[in-house]
N, C-alpha and C positions, 0 to 999 in steps of 0.2 A: 456536134452531137451534144445534147443538153442533159446533164445529169445533176442539176442543182435545183431540183424542184422543191426542196424544203426551204430554199431561199425565196423563190417565187416561181409561178407557173405561167405558161403561155395562156393568153386569153383565148377561150374557145370561140370559134367563128360564130356560133349561135348566140353567144353573149354579146359579141360585137354587133350583130344584127339587132339584138334586143335593145341596145342602148342608142342606136342610130336615131330613132325618133326623138329621144331626149335631147339630142344635139341640135335638132332643127325645128321640129314641130311643137314639142311640149316643153317650152322654155320658161313657163311661168314660175313665179316664186310661190312655193306651196303655202306661204303664210299670207298671201294676198287673198282678198275675199271676192275678187272678180272672177269671171269664168275661166280665164287662163290659169289663175292660181288654184281655183277649186279643182280643176281637172288634174293638175299635178299633185295636189294634196291627196286626191283619190288614189293616184298611182302609188304614192308613198305608203298609204295605209293598206292598200291591197298587197303590196310587197311585204309589209310587216306581218300581215295575217298569213301570207304564204310561208314565210320563214317560221312563224310560230306553229303552223300546221305540221311542217316537216319535223319540227322538234317536239311535237305533241305538248305544246304549252299554249298560253294565251298571248295575244298581241300586246297586251298591257305590260308584259314582262320582257319585251324585246326593245332595246334602245340602240339606235344606229350610232356608230362612232367612226373615227377615221381609221380604225384598224385594231389589231390585237393589243398593241402597246397602250393605246389610250384606254381601251377597255380594262386591261389589267390595272392600270393606274387608278381608274375610276373606282373599281371594286375595292382596292386596298385603302386608298386615301379616304374615300367616303365612308367606308366601314369604321375607320378610326375617327373621322370628324363628325359622323352622324349617328353611329350605332354604339359608340362608347367602347370600341375595341382598344385594349391596352397592351395586347400581346399578339405577336405574329409568329406562327410556327411555319417554317418552310424548310427547304433543303439548299445546300450549297451548289447544286447543279441546275437550279432553275434558270429560266431565261432572265436576262438583265432587266427586262420590263418589270419583273417581280423583285429581283434582288436589289436593284438600285432604288426602287420605290420603297422597299422595306427599310433600307439604310437611310433614306431621306426622312421617313416617318420616325425612325429611331432618333435622329438628330433634332427634328423639328418638334415632335410631340412627346419625346421621351418614351416611345413605345418600346417594350421589351421584345427583342427579336431573338428567337431560339431556333436551332437547326436540328432536324431529325437525323439520326444516324443512317448511314448507307453502308451496304456491303461493298466488297472490292470490285463489283461490277456495276455499282451505281443504283442498286435496288433499294427502295425505301424499307427500313426496318420498322414494321408495324408495331412491334413491342416497344421500340423506342418512342414512336408516336404516341402510343397509349400512355406510356410513362410520363411524357411531357404534358399530355392532356390532363392527367390526374394530378400533376404537380403544382397547379395554381388555381386560384379562385377568380383571377382576372378574366374579363371578357376577352375571348380569343378568336382569331381567325386563322385557319390553316390554309396555306396556299401551296399546292403541289400540282405540277403539270401532269396532264393525262399521258402525254408521250413526250419524251425528251427530244428536242429538235436536233441534237448532235449524235446521241448514241442510241436513240430509238426505244429506250426503256419505257414500259407501260406500267401504270398503276391501275388497280381495280377501283373505279369510281364509286361503285356501290359499297364496297368494303370500307374504303377510306371515309366516304361521306357518312356512312352509318356510325362509324367509330367517333367521328367528330360530333355528330348530333347526339350520340349517347352521352357525351360529356359536355353538352351545351355549347359547343364551339361552332362557329360559322365555317363553311367550307367553300373556298374558291379554287377553281382549277383552270389553268391556262390550257385550253383545248384547241389552240390554233393549229397544231399539226394534225389533229384528228378530225376536226370539223370538215365535213364533206367527204371523209374517208371512212368514218365509222358512224353508225346510227347513234343518236343521243335521244333517248326517250325521257324527256323531262317530266313526264307524268309519274315516273317511278324513280328517277335518279335523286338521291339525297344530296343535292348541291344547292348552294345559295347563289353562286355566280359562276358562269362559264362564258367563254368568249369565242368569237370567230373572226377570220380575216379573209376576205374574198380572194386575194391574190394567191393564197395557198391552195385553192381548188379551182383554178382556171377562170377566176373573175378578175375585175380591175383592181389596181392598187388604190390605197387611200380610202378604203371603205371596209367597215367591219361592224360588229355588234356586240353588245353585252346583254346577257340574260341576267335579270335580277329577280329572284324568287319574290313573289308577292308579299311574303311575310316580312320582308326587309324594306324599310322606308328610308332611303338615303338622300342626302342633299345633292344639289347639282355639282358637277365637276367643273363645267365651263359656264360662266355667268354672262349675261348680256342679252338674253332673249328667251322667249317662251317655247322655243322649239323642243321636240321630244318630250312633250308633256311637262315642260318647265325643268327638264333634267339636263339639257345640253344646249346652251345658247349657240346661235349661228345657223345660217340658212342651210338646210339639208342638202347633202350631196346626192341629188336625185339621180344623176347619171350613174353614180356608183351604186346606189341602192337598187336600181333596176338591174344592173349587171350582177350584183351580189345575189339577188333573188334568182336570176336565170341560172347562174353558176350552181347554186344550191340545188335547184330543180334537176339540172343535168347530172349532178353528182348522185342524187338519190334515185334517178331513173334506172341506173344499172350499177349500183354500188358493188354488188357481189361480183359482177363480171369484171369491173375495173380492178377489184382486189385480187381476183384470181389471176388476171393478166400480169399485174405488177408483181405479185408474189413469185410468179414463175420466172420473171426477169431477175428478181433479186436472188433467187435460188440458183439460177444459171450463172450469175456473176460470182456468187460465193464459191460454187464448185470450180468455175473457171480460174479464179484467183488461187484457190487451194492447189490446183493442179499445175499452174503455170508461173506463179510468183513465189520466189524463195522466201521462207520465214515470214509469211503473212499471218496476221492475227486480226481479230475483229473486236472493236471496243464496245464496252457495255454489253447489252443484250442484242445488239444489232445483227449479229450473225446467227441468232437463234430464231426458231419458228415463232415463239411467243413474244415478238417485238413489233414495233411499228413497221409495217410492211413496206413503207416507202423509203426507209433510210438504212444505209449500210455504211458504217464507219470503220475504216481499214487502217491498220498500222503496217507500215512497210518495214523492211529490214533496218537494223541499226545503222546509223551514219547516213541515212537517206536525207538529202537536203529537200525540205518540204517545199520551199519556194521554187527551186529548180524543177521539182517533180510537177508541181502545178503548171509551171511555165511550159515545160515540155509537153504535157498533155494538152495545154491550150493551143500550142502551135500545131498539134496534130488534130485539132478540131474537136477537142473534148473539154467541155466546161463542167468543172466540179468545184467543190469547196474544200478549203483546208480545215474544216471543222464546222464552224458556223459562219455564215456570210452576213448575218444581220448587222454586224459592225465592221463591214469590210473597210479596209484602209487602216485599221488599227494594227499596230505591231505587237500587241499583247496576245499571247497564246491563249488557247482554249482554257477557260476556267474549269470546264467540265472534265477534260482530260487531266488537268493538273490535280483536281480533287481526287481522281481515280489513281493518281500517282503513276501515270504512264511514263515510260522512259522517254525523256525529251530528245534523245538521240534518234528516235524512230519517227520517220515521217508519218503523218496522219492525214488521211483524206476522207471526205464524206461524199459518197454517191447517194443521190436521192432521185427516185423514179416517179414517173407519172404514166398515165394511160397512153400518152403519146409515144413513149419509148418502144423500141422493137428489139427482138432477139438479135438481129443483125448488128445493131448498135452496141449491144452488150458484148458480143463476140469481138467486135473491133476494139472496144475499150480495153478488154482483157488482154488482147494481143499487144496493143500499144503499151500498156502498163508493164507487161512482161518484158518487152523490148527495152523500155526505158530503164527499168530497175536492173536488168542484166548488164546494160552498158555502164551504169553508175555503181555497180556492186563493188 
């Protein structure tokens, strides 16, 4: 039973069907000028337009990447190297695609990196953000994720973006966890850069995109070719692009229905854990209604061995994460939970849901977690 959908999702069968012709019939290089290449170029551009239509923007503002990490890197690095940004405002609980990039730019380009205050549940303090924005005349980019991948906290993109633009700052948001799960109307959103990654909403791995508002002209991130309108060298991942587009279409076809189904599963698990697991608590805003509906981060009783907990759930057929699985194999604990000063003696696990999960799976997972924690209490 798979409850690690914030790490990656199963590819939808309709997505697999959509990419099959790209594996056999439509194999041309989209940069070639002959018929085979022209056909594939048309497929790429039709896909770009379809993504742009769903996001209510123009195809010229959509650039295909290898995923969310590359898109985040592109936005931040090229804002510094091409738009004269001298200052990055972010938070200490961002994804490492942002935090590590900011740290790199701080060392390489002497960019000033500052962190917005958070409350004890990980919510961004907008007064702190406004104070930071007022505190410097340097060209600034604010990078705050729409939804935290570990604890599910959401920010209001309209509110944050408007505040940034009021003070002349650029606004980048890592929207990897919300793309395909929430509608993003880029005709009204005050954002300069947002990102998407197909494998978070039932598409293939290794493909994503970066939205760059037309008012920002940045240099290429990858050099060596004229692809993506001279913005990203390298032959396009046509298979991935077609899969990404189909996955986005499927997500938008019944987004409200998917959300209703998943929220019901999450609420079922919250109630089940409260009633059956001793001394359970929920990290960040993940146990609240106004949080990312796909993520639930749970702290188990003190002295719970996190690795053994995950192992025992695994051997009972339940796949979950110990916080964030984007850097699996690392022995470093969650930087998000550390920043929230969670008791390190408490085991922490992240359940993340998709439209493929069922109420029966949730009941089974609650029962097994109750049995395991009771034995090891």
